[in-house]
KOLVEXFI-397576 format. One record per residue: residue number from 1; y, x negated, z of N, C-alpha, C in turn. Coordinates in pm, 1 decimal. Layout:
<recs>
{rec NUM {Y X Z} {Y X Z} {Y X Z}},
...
</recs>
This chain:
<recs>
{rec 1 {-4632.8 1806.3 -844.5} {-4522.3 1728.4 -899.6} {-4402.8 1821.8 -915.6}},
{rec 2 {-4289.3 1780.0 -861.5} {-4166.2 1857.8 -869.0} {-4079.1 1805.8 -982.0}},
{rec 3 {-4010.5 1895.9 -1049.7} {-3911.8 1854.5 -1148.5} {-3775.6 1875.9 -1086.0}},
{rec 4 {-3700.1 1767.2 -1070.8} {-3572.4 1773.0 -1003.0} {-3465.9 1700.9 -1084.2}},
{rec 5 {-3343.1 1751.0 -1082.5} {-3230.6 1681.1 -1142.6} {-3171.9 1590.0 -1037.5}},
{rec 6 {-3171.0 1458.5 -1063.5} {-3115.8 1368.5 -963.5} {-3046.0 1248.0 -1021.3}},
{rec 7 {-3021.3 1246.3 -1150.3} {-2954.1 1129.7 -1207.2} {-2848.4 1175.8 -1305.7}},
{rec 8 {-2733.0 1111.8 -1298.8} {-2623.7 1142.7 -1390.1} {-2607.6 1026.3 -1486.3}},
{rec 9 {-2601.1 1059.0 -1615.0} {-2571.2 960.5 -1718.4} {-2443.6 1006.9 -1786.5}},
{rec 10 {-2332.0 947.2 -1749.4} {-2203.4 993.1 -1801.9} {-2179.6 1134.7 -1753.7}},
{rec 11 {-2153.6 1226.5 -1846.3} {-2132.8 1366.6 -1811.7} {-2262.0 1447.1 -1819.2}},
{rec 12 {-2374.4 1382.0 -1845.5} {-2501.7 1448.9 -1866.6} {-2590.2 1434.3 -1744.4}},
{rec 13 {-2638.8 1545.3 -1692.2} {-2736.0 1540.3 -1583.5} {-2874.4 1534.1 -1646.6}},
{rec 14 {-2956.4 1440.6 -1601.1} {-3088.6 1418.6 -1657.6} {-3192.8 1470.5 -1559.3}},
{rec 15 {-3286.5 1548.8 -1608.7} {-3396.0 1597.4 -1525.5} {-3514.3 1505.8 -1545.8}},
{rec 16 {-3571.2 1459.8 -1435.3} {-3684.7 1369.1 -1441.5} {-3800.4 1427.2 -1362.8}},
{rec 17 {-3920.5 1389.4 -1403.8} {-4039.2 1423.7 -1326.8} {-4043.2 1331.2 -1206.1}},
{rec 18 {-4064.2 1386.5 -1090.2} {-4065.9 1305.6 -969.6} {-4187.7 1343.9 -888.4}},
{rec 19 {-4272.3 1245.3 -860.3} {-4388.8 1268.4 -776.1} {-4347.5 1243.8 -632.7}},
{rec 20 {-4358.4 1343.0 -551.3} {-4320.3 1328.6 -411.2} {-4262.1 1458.3 -360.2}},
{rec 21 {-4217.0 1453.6 -236.7} {-4163.8 1573.7 -172.7} {-4022.0 1603.1 -221.4}},
{rec 22 {-3980.2 1725.9 -196.3} {-3841.7 1763.2 -228.5} {-3743.8 1679.7 -146.2}},
{rec 23 {-3783.5 1646.1 -24.6} {-3697.2 1564.1 60.4} {-3674.9 1426.0 -1.3}},
{rec 24 {-3780.4 1366.3 -55.1} {-3766.6 1235.2 -120.2} {-3677.9 1246.1 -243.6}},
{rec 25 {-3694.7 1353.8 -320.0} {-3610.8 1373.7 -438.3} {-3465.1 1389.9 -398.5}},
{rec 26 {-3439.9 1462.9 -289.9} {-3303.0 1480.8 -242.4} {-3243.3 1349.3 -194.9}},
{rec 27 {-3324.8 1264.6 -130.7} {-3276.0 1133.7 -87.6} {-3240.5 1047.1 -207.1}},
{rec 28 {-3323.2 1052.3 -310.5} {-3292.2 975.3 -432.0} {-3165.1 1026.4 -497.3}},
{rec 29 {-3148.4 1157.6 -499.9} {-3027.9 1215.9 -558.1} {-2905.8 1174.3 -476.4}},
{rec 30 {-2916.4 1176.9 -343.3} {-2805.1 1136.2 -257.0} {-2771.3 989.8 -280.1}},
{rec 31 {-2873.6 905.1 -295.2} {-2851.9 763.4 -322.2} {-2780.3 744.6 -455.3}},
{rec 32 {-2822.3 818.9 -555.3} {-2760.6 810.2 -687.6} {-2614.5 857.1 -681.2}},
{rec 33 {-2589.8 964.4 -608.3} {-2453.8 1015.6 -594.3} {-2366.2 915.9 -519.1}},
{rec 34 {-2421.4 853.1 -413.9} {-2345.8 753.3 -338.5} {-2305.9 637.8 -429.0}},
{rec 35 {-2399.4 591.5 -513.2} {-2366.7 481.8 -605.8} {-2257.6 524.0 -703.5}},
{rec 36 {-2263.7 647.8 -749.6} {-2162.0 697.4 -841.9} {-2024.7 701.0 -774.6}},
{rec 37 {-2019.6 748.2 -650.8} {-1892.5 754.2 -577.6} {-1840.0 613.7 -551.9}},
{rec 38 {-1928.2 520.6 -509.0} {-1885.9 383.0 -485.8} {-1829.3 323.1 -613.4}},
{rec 39 {-1894.8 350.7 -724.3} {-1848.0 298.6 -852.2} {-1708.7 352.0 -884.8}},
{rec 40 {-1684.4 478.8 -852.2} {-1553.6 539.5 -878.0} {-1444.3 477.4 -791.8}},
{rec 41 {-1467.2 470.7 -662.0} {-1358.1 435.7 -570.8} {-1346.6 286.6 -540.9}},
{rec 42 {-1447.2 207.9 -574.9} {-1443.9 64.5 -542.5} {-1374.0 -13.9 -652.3}},
{rec 43 {-1248.5 15.9 -672.1} {-1167.9 -62.4 -765.7} {-1030.9 -84.2 -703.3}},
{rec 44 {-963.8 -187.6 -749.0} {-837.4 -224.9 -684.6} {-732.5 -114.6 -691.1}},
{rec 45 {-727.1 -40.0 -800.0} {-623.5 62.1 -811.7} {-648.3 177.0 -714.6}},
{rec 46 {-772.7 221.0 -703.6} {-803.4 330.1 -610.3} {-768.9 289.2 -467.6}},
{rec 47 {-807.1 167.1 -429.2} {-775.8 118.8 -294.2} {-625.4 114.0 -271.6}},
{rec 48 {-550.5 64.0 -370.8} {-405.1 55.2 -356.0} {-340.2 193.7 -349.8}},
{rec 49 {-392.6 287.8 -426.3} {-340.5 425.5 -422.9} {-364.3 486.1 -285.3}},
{rec 50 {-486.8 472.4 -235.1} {-520.7 527.6 -103.5} {-432.5 464.9 4.0}},
{rec 51 {-416.6 333.7 -2.2} {-334.3 262.8 96.6} {-187.3 305.3 84.5}},
{rec 52 {-138.2 323.5 -37.4} {2.0 360.5 -57.6} {32.2 501.2 -8.5}},
{rec 53 {-56.2 594.7 -35.1} {-32.2 732.7 9.7} {-36.8 738.8 161.4}},
{rec 54 {-140.6 679.4 220.2} {-150.6 676.5 366.1} {-137.9 814.3 427.5}},
{rec 55 {-48.4 828.3 523.0} {-25.1 955.8 592.3} {84.5 1038.6 525.8}},
{rec 56 {133.1 990.1 413.2} {248.1 1054.7 350.7} {206.9 1144.7 234.7}},
{rec 57 {303.4 1213.3 182.1} {291.8 1287.0 56.5} {387.0 1219.0 -39.5}},
{rec 58 {333.8 1175.1 -153.7} {416.4 1101.4 -249.6} {411.9 1166.7 -386.4}},
{rec 59 {523.2 1155.0 -457.3} {529.0 1199.0 -596.3} {470.7 1089.8 -685.0}},
{rec 60 {434.9 1127.4 -807.1} {375.7 1033.5 -901.8} {466.0 911.9 -920.6}},
{rec 61 {594.4 935.5 -942.0} {687.2 824.2 -967.1} {699.6 733.9 -844.6}},
{rec 62 {693.0 790.4 -724.9} {698.9 709.0 -604.0} {575.7 619.7 -593.8}},
{rec 63 {459.3 676.8 -626.4} {336.1 597.0 -626.0} {344.9 484.0 -726.8}},
{rec 64 {390.7 515.3 -846.5} {399.4 413.0 -951.1} {494.5 301.1 -910.2}},
{rec 65 {604.4 336.3 -843.0} {699.0 234.8 -796.7} {641.9 150.6 -682.8}},
{rec 66 {555.3 207.9 -600.9} {498.1 135.2 -486.8} {386.8 40.2 -526.6}},
{rec 67 {314.5 72.1 -632.8} {196.9 -7.7 -670.5} {234.6 -98.6 -785.7}},
{rec 68 {261.3 -221.7 -752.3} {305.9 -319.2 -850.6} {198.0 -344.2 -956.0}},
{rec 69 {238.4 -335.1 -1082.6} {149.1 -369.4 -1192.5} {63.9 -256.5 -1246.6}},
{rec 70 {65.5 -138.7 -1183.8} {-18.1 -29.4 -1233.7} {53.8 41.9 -1348.3}},
{rec 71 {-20.8 69.5 -1453.4} {37.3 141.5 -1566.9} {31.9 291.7 -1540.0}},
{rec 72 {111.1 364.7 -1614.9} {112.2 510.6 -1606.4} {-28.9 564.6 -1628.9}},
{rec 73 {-96.2 510.2 -1730.5} {-231.2 556.1 -1765.8} {-331.2 529.3 -1653.3}},
{rec 74 {-329.4 409.1 -1594.9} {-424.3 375.8 -1488.4} {-398.7 458.4 -1363.1}},
{rec 75 {-271.8 482.4 -1332.0} {-239.8 565.6 -1216.2} {-290.2 707.2 -1238.4}},
{rec 76 {-266.8 760.9 -1357.0} {-313.6 895.5 -1389.9} {-465.3 904.8 -1380.1}},
{rec 77 {-537.1 810.0 -1441.1} {-683.8 812.9 -1439.8} {-738.7 803.5 -1298.0}},
{rec 78 {-682.8 714.8 -1218.3} {-733.2 697.3 -1082.1} {-698.8 815.8 -992.3}},
{rec 79 {-580.8 873.8 -1009.0} {-547.3 993.1 -931.3} {-640.3 1108.6 -966.9}},
{rec 80 {-671.1 1124.8 -1093.9} {-765.2 1231.1 -1135.1} {-903.2 1208.4 -1075.1}},
{rec 81 {-950.1 1082.5 -1078.0} {-1081.1 1049.8 -1021.4} {-1081.5 1077.4 -870.8}},
{rec 82 {-975.9 1036.2 -800.9} {-968.8 1059.1 -657.3} {-961.8 1208.0 -624.8}},
{rec 83 {-890.2 1283.1 -708.0} {-883.4 1428.7 -689.4} {-1019.9 1492.1 -716.2}},
{rec 84 {-1088.5 1448.8 -820.8} {-1221.3 1502.2 -855.0} {-1319.7 1480.6 -741.0}},
{rec 85 {-1310.3 1364.2 -675.1} {-1399.2 1332.7 -564.4} {-1351.5 1391.4 -430.9}},
{rec 86 {-1242.8 1466.3 -433.6} {-1195.9 1533.4 -313.0} {-1126.7 1442.9 -213.3}},
{rec 87 {-1074.7 1330.2 -260.3} {-1009.1 1234.7 -171.4} {-857.5 1249.5 -172.7}},
{rec 88 {-805.2 1305.5 -280.5} {-661.2 1326.9 -295.9} {-639.6 1473.1 -334.3}},
{rec 89 {-536.0 1530.2 -275.9} {-497.2 1666.7 -310.3} {-369.8 1660.2 -393.0}},
{rec 90 {-367.9 1734.4 -501.8} {-254.4 1734.2 -594.7} {-186.6 1869.6 -588.1}},
{rec 91 {-55.8 1868.0 -566.7} {21.1 1992.5 -561.8} {128.0 1988.0 -670.5}},
{rec 92 {127.7 2090.0 -756.3} {224.5 2099.1 -865.9} {324.3 2209.1 -832.5}},
{rec 93 {452.9 2175.9 -840.4} {559.0 2272.8 -814.9} {619.3 2315.5 -948.5}},
{rec 94 {636.1 2446.1 -967.8} {685.1 2497.1 -1096.9} {835.8 2477.7 -1114.0}},
{rec 95 {875.7 2354.3 -1130.3} {1016.3 2321.9 -1153.2} {1028.1 2255.8 -1289.3}},
{rec 96 {1151.8 2237.8 -1334.3} {1175.5 2167.1 -1459.8} {1257.4 2043.8 -1427.0}},
{rec 97 {1202.7 1924.3 -1447.3} {1064.9 1895.0 -1487.4} {969.4 1923.9 -1371.5}},
{rec 98 {839.2 1939.4 -1400.5} {743.8 1970.0 -1293.6} {741.6 1859.6 -1188.4}},
{rec 99 {732.8 1900.7 -1064.1} {720.9 1805.4 -952.9} {575.5 1807.2 -906.2}},
{rec 100 {514.7 1690.5 -900.0} {375.2 1678.3 -858.4} {369.1 1584.5 -739.2}},
{rec 101 {301.2 1628.7 -633.3} {288.7 1548.5 -512.1} {141.4 1526.6 -478.8}},
{rec 102 {114.1 1411.6 -417.4} {-22.9 1373.2 -382.2} {-31.6 1342.3 -234.0}},
{rec 103 {-140.4 1391.5 -172.3} {-167.9 1370.9 -30.5} {-315.8 1338.4 -15.7}},
{rec 104 {-350.2 1253.2 80.2} {-491.3 1227.4 106.8} {-551.6 1345.4 181.7}},
{rec 105 {-673.7 1382.2 144.3} {-748.8 1484.3 215.5} {-812.4 1420.3 339.1}},
{rec 106 {-884.3 1498.3 417.8} {-953.7 1442.6 534.4} {-1053.8 1334.3 493.0}},
{rec 107 {-1138.4 1359.6 389.7} {-1227.3 1250.5 346.4} {-1149.4 1129.9 293.1}},
{rec 108 {-1035.1 1153.6 229.1} {-951.3 1043.6 181.2} {-897.8 960.4 296.5}},
{rec 109 {-860.6 1028.7 405.4} {-814.9 956.4 525.1} {-928.6 874.3 585.3}},
{rec 110 {-1050.5 929.6 580.1} {-1166.1 855.6 628.7} {-1190.0 729.5 548.3}},
{rec 111 {-1177.6 740.4 416.6} {-1192.5 623.0 330.3} {-1078.7 524.9 354.8}},
{rec 112 {-961.8 576.3 384.4} {-847.3 488.7 413.2} {-876.3 399.8 533.4}},
{rec 113 {-945.2 452.6 632.4} {-980.9 371.1 749.6} {-1069.2 254.2 706.2}},
{rec 114 {-1159.3 279.0 612.0} {-1245.4 172.0 559.8} {-1162.2 71.2 481.2}},
{rec 115 {-1071.2 119.7 397.9} {-983.7 31.4 319.8} {-899.2 -54.2 414.3}},
{rec 116 {-847.0 7.1 521.3} {-768.6 -68.2 620.4} {-853.5 -178.7 682.4}},
{rec 117 {-980.6 -147.1 711.6} {-1071.2 -248.0 767.5} {-1093.5 -362.6 671.0}},
{rec 118 {-1106.6 -331.3 542.0} {-1125.1 -436.5 441.5} {-999.4 -522.8 430.7}},
{rec 119 {-883.0 -459.7 438.8} {-757.8 -536.6 434.6} {-748.4 -627.5 555.9}},
{rec 120 {-786.0 -577.8 673.2} {-785.8 -659.9 794.2} {-881.5 -777.2 781.8}},
{rec 121 {-999.6 -753.1 725.5} {-1097.6 -858.9 702.5} {-1038.3 -965.9 610.6}},
{rec 122 {-969.5 -922.6 505.1} {-908.5 -1015.9 410.8} {-805.9 -1103.6 480.9}},
{rec 123 {-720.1 -1042.0 562.2} {-618.5 -1119.8 634.4} {-683.9 -1217.1 732.1}},
{rec 124 {-790.5 -1174.3 798.3} {-857.3 -1259.1 896.8} {-920.5 -1381.1 831.9}},
{rec 125 {-980.2 -1364.4 714.5} {-1056.1 -1472.8 652.5} {-989.0 -1533.6 529.3}},
{rec 126 {-864.6 -1500.9 506.1} {-794.8 -1549.8 387.2} {-794.1 -1702.3 380.5}},
{rec 127 {-760.0 -1769.7 489.3} {-757.7 -1915.6 490.7} {-894.3 -1975.1 460.0}},
{rec 128 {-997.2 -1918.5 517.9} {-1134.1 -1965.0 494.3} {-1172.4 -1947.3 346.9}},
{rec 129 {-1141.0 -1832.9 291.5} {-1175.1 -1804.3 151.4} {-1099.6 -1897.8 57.7}},
{rec 130 {-971.4 -1918.2 82.8} {-893.0 -2009.2 -1.4} {-947.3 -2151.0 4.4}},
{rec 131 {-983.1 -2198.2 124.0} {-1038.3 -2333.5 139.5} {-1172.3 -2344.9 66.0}},
{rec 132 {-1255.7 -2243.5 76.9} {-1384.7 -2244.2 8.0} {-1366.9 -2246.8 -143.2}},
{rec 133 {-1272.5 -2170.9 -192.2} {-1245.7 -2170.4 -336.9} {-1198.6 -2306.9 -385.3}},
{rec 134 {-1109.8 -2369.7 -307.2} {-1061.2 -2503.4 -346.6} {-1177.2 -2602.4 -351.2}},
{rec 135 {-1263.2 -2600.0 -249.8} {-1379.3 -2690.6 -247.7} {-1471.6 -2662.7 -365.3}},
{rec 136 {-1499.1 -2537.7 -392.4} {-1590.3 -2500.6 -500.3} {-1534.4 -2541.3 -637.0}},
{rec 137 {-1404.3 -2518.4 -656.2} {-1341.3 -2546.1 -785.4} {-1315.1 -2694.3 -808.8}},
{rec 138 {-1324.5 -2776.3 -704.3} {-1296.8 -2920.5 -718.5} {-1405.2 -2991.3 -796.9}},
</recs>
């Protein structure tokens, strides 16, 4: 029986007894990590931030102006989460006031391709979804 750390509870890593091979434990850990990442990035603000940055480098204020309805706090929290996951790179310039710019990393660009696909899917099936909602709500 191997003792492996493979589950995160908040900021706490939990060690559990696991019967099986190290490979199985690593697969479970990878699955748990994938769920954690999906939970982080699968929200409307993260998708809108990724889509807004695109191939560009944007300042915080430019991002806030581009994303309708996002608060300063939500933009800050989501940018930190995206930076923590290695999807956004943050560059701070020592000016007064400080200038901060954000760019998508290579993995961020990869996720952007997925977000673009989801947006395309939405446009393709928007009429169908709206009609289904009207029928369901009637």
